C-alpha positions in Angstrom: -5.1 -24.6 -19.8 -8.8 -24.5 -19.1 -11.2 -22.9 -21.6 -13.9 -20.6 -20.4 -17.4 -20.5 -21.9 -18.9 -17.0 -22.2 -21.1 -14.8 -24.3 -19.9 -12.2 -26.7 -21.5 -9.5 -24.6 -19.0 -10.2 -21.8 -15.7 -8.9 -23.1 -14.1 -9.6 -19.7 -14.1 -13.3 -20.4 -12.7 -15.5 -23.2 -14.9 -17.4 -25.6 -13.1 -20.7 -26.3 -15.6 -23.4 -27.2 -14.0 -26.8 -27.0 -15.8 -28.0 -30.1 -13.6 -25.5 -32.1 -10.4 -27.2 -31.1 -8.1 -28.3 -34.0 -5.3 -30.8 -33.4 -2.0 -29.0 -34.1 -1.0 -31.8 -36.5 -3.8 -30.7 -38.8 -3.0 -27.0 -38.7 -0.8 -25.8 -41.6 -1.1 -22.0 -41.2 -1.5 -19.5 -38.5 -2.1 -16.0 -39.8 -2.3 -12.8 -37.7 -2.7 -9.1 -37.9 0.2 -7.1 -36.5 -0.9 -3.8 -34.9 -2.9 -4.4 -31.7 -2.7 -8.1 -32.3 0.8 -9.4 -32.6 2.0 -6.2 -31.0 0.4 -4.0 -28.4 0.6 -0.7 -30.3 -0.7 0.9 -33.5 2.6 1.8 -35.2 1.1 4.7 -37.3 -0.2 6.3 -34.1 3.2 6.2 -32.5 4.9 7.5 -35.6 2.4 10.3 -35.7 3.3 11.2 -32.1 6.7 12.5 -33.4 4.8 14.8 -35.8 2.6 16.1 -33.0 -0.6 14.7 -34.4 -1.0 11.5 -32.5 -4.5 12.4 -31.2 -5.8 13.2 -34.6 -4.3 10.1 -36.3 -5.4 7.8 -33.4 -9.0 8.9 -33.8 -8.9 8.0 -37.4 -7.3 4.6 -36.6 -9.9 3.8 -34.1 -12.7 4.7 -36.4 -11.2 2.6 -39.2 -10.7 -0.4 -36.9 -14.4 -0.1 -35.8 -15.3 -0.3 -39.5 -16.7 3.2 -39.7 -14.2 4.4 -42.4 -12.9 3.0 -45.6 -9.5 1.5 -44.7 -7.6 2.5 -47.8 -8.8 6.1 -47.7 -8.2 6.4 -43.9 -4.7 4.9 -44.2 -3.7 7.4 -47.0 -5.1 10.3 -44.9 -3.1 9.1 -41.8 0.1 8.6 -43.7 -0.2 12.0 -45.3 0.2 13.4 -41.7 3.7 11.9 -41.6 5.1 13.9 -44.5 8.5 15.3 -43.7 9.3 13.1 -40.7 12.8 11.7 -40.6 12.9 8.0 -41.3 14.9 7.6 -38.1 11.6 7.9 -36.3 10.8 4.4 -37.4 13.8 2.9 -35.6 12.8 4.9 -32.5 9.3 3.5 -32.5 10.5 0.0 -33.0 13.2 0.2 -30.3 11.3 2.2 -27.7 7.5 1.7 -28.2 6.9 -1.6 -30.0 6.1 -4.4 -27.6 5.1 -7.9 -28.7 1.8 -9.0 -27.3 2.0 -11.3 -24.3 2.1 -15.0 -25.3 3.2 -14.2 -28.9 6.7 -15.8 -28.4 5.0 -19.0 -26.9 2.5 -19.3 -29.7 5.2 -18.8 -32.4 7.5 -21.3 -30.7 4.7 -23.9 -30.6 3.9 -23.2 -34.3 7.5 -23.5 -35.4 8.1 -26.6 -33.3 5.1 -28.3 -35.0 5.9 -27.3 -38.5 3.1 -24.8 -38.8 3.6 -22.0 -41.3 3.0 -18.5 -40.0 1.9 -15.3 -41.8 2.1 -11.8 -40.3 -0.2 -9.7 -42.5 -0.7 -6.0 -41.7 -2.3 -2.8 -42.9 0.8 -1.3 -41.2 4.3 -1.1 -42.5 7.0 -3.4 -43.8 9.6 -1.7 -41.6 8.0 -3.3 -38.6 6.8 -6.6 -40.1 10.3 -7.4 -41.4 11.8 -6.9 -38.0 9.1 -9.0 -36.5 9.9 -11.7 -39.0 13.5 -11.7 -38.1 12.7 -11.7 -34.4 10.0 -14.4 -34.2 10.6 -16.5 -37.4 7.4 -15.8 -39.4 7.3 -17.8 -42.6 5.8 -14.9 -44.6 5.0 -11.2 -43.9 3.0 -8.7 -45.9 2.4 -5.0 -45.2 2.5 -1.6 -46.7 5.7 0.3 -47.6 6.1 3.9 -46.5 7.6 6.1 -49.3 10.7 8.0 -48.5 13.1 10.5 -50.1 16.4 11.8 -48.8 15.8 10.3 -45.4 12.3 11.7 -45.0 8.8 10.2 -45.3 6.9 11.6 -48.2 3.5 11.1 -46.7 2.6 8.4 -49.3 2.4 4.6 -49.5 4.2 2.7 -52.2 2.0 0.5 -54.4 -1.2 -1.2 -53.6 -2.4 -1.1 -50.0 -2.8 -4.3 -47.9 -6.5 -4.0 -46.8 -9.2 -6.4 -45.7 -9.6 -7.9 -49.2 -5.8 -8.5 -49.5 -5.6 -10.0 -46.1 -8.2 -12.6 -47.0 -6.6 -13.2 -50.4 -3.2 -13.9 -48.8 -4.6 -16.3 -46.2 -6.5 -18.2 -48.9 -3.4 -18.3 -51.2 -0.9 -19.5 -48.6 -3.4 -22.0 -47.2 -3.8 -23.4 -50.8 -0.1 -24.2 -50.8 -0.3 -26.5 -47.8 -0.2 -30.3 -47.9 -3.7 -31.9 -48.1 -3.5 -33.2 -44.5 -2.6 -29.8 -43.1 -5.1 -27.5 -44.7 -6.6 -26.2 -41.5 -5.8 -22.5 -41.0 -6.1 -20.1 -38.0 -6.3 -16.4 -38.2 -6.2 -13.8 -35.4 -7.1 -10.1 -35.6 -8.7 -7.2 -33.7 -10.2 -4.8 -36.2 -12.9 -4.7 -38.8 -10.4 -5.0 -41.6 -9.5 -8.4 -40.2 -13.0 -9.8 -40.5 -12.8 -11.3 -44.0 -9.5 -13.1 -43.1 -11.1 -14.4 -39.9 -14.1 -15.6 -41.7 -12.0 -17.3 -44.4 -9.9 -19.2 -41.9 -10.9 -22.6 -40.5 -10.7 -21.0 -37.1 -11.0 -17.2 -36.8 -10.0 -15.7 -33.4 -10.9 -12.2 -32.2 -8.0 -11.1 -30.1 -8.7 -8.2 -27.7 -10.9 -7.1 -30.5 -13.4 -4.3 -31.3 -17.0 -5.1 -30.5 -17.9 -5.5 -34.1 -15.3 -8.2 -34.5 -16.2 -10.1 -31.3 -19.8 -10.2 -32.4 -19.0 -11.9 -35.7 -16.3 -14.4 -34.6 -17.2 -17.4 -32.4 -13.8 -17.6 -30.7 -12.5 -14.6 -28.7 -9.5 -14.0 -26.5 -10.5 -11.0 -24.4 -8.2 -11.5 -21.4 -4.7 -13.1 -21.3 -2.2 -13.5 -24.0 -2.0 -15.0 -27.5 -0.8 -18.3 -26.0 -4.4 -18.6 -24.7 -5.1 -20.0 -28.2 -3.0 -23.1 -27.3 -6.1 -24.4 -25.4 -7.7 -25.1 -28.8 -4.6 -26.7 -30.3 -4.3 -30.1 -28.6 
């Protein structure tokens, strides 16, 4: 696979500088965001569609991903819109709307084949990260838990929220558990709440990301699938 040099102002091209390549034998951890990174949708927006408020929730999601809103406050506001929905909606979203990003299966297979640990860390929800773990073999997953009662969503999140700070903390923690010769880490994300994690990784990758993220991360996949990253893993 040939890498393509480009500038950050050209989102139609990938930015894959060869000097950023890391031998796969040195990589111990690949961490990634879920919504709009490992998968093609924002789960909360699709859940909100069943409540008839997709447009409103999507607008908040977009603003949060651009870094214009506090992530925790925006998530609580969006989740509140889901109050009263049947929990069966989650299964419908997973079965009918959730699609893994192109190249995810190939990237995960390459990681698993080479003994690389994988982390799916999301500001989204455990219902989906757990099913992604079972489907693709992630080593670890972390996300938020939607509160429910009598088969209905309560409009609240259980416990502390997985936000930008927590994503960075989890990457650093799991990387610290790796053998000394495999301490290199890679992180992929698309939104502003992924930036601390991308900066903390040995190699941060902006994947079909918002402009604010592309501007601050030297490696970007703007076209093609997640397996494009394999060009930097000789």
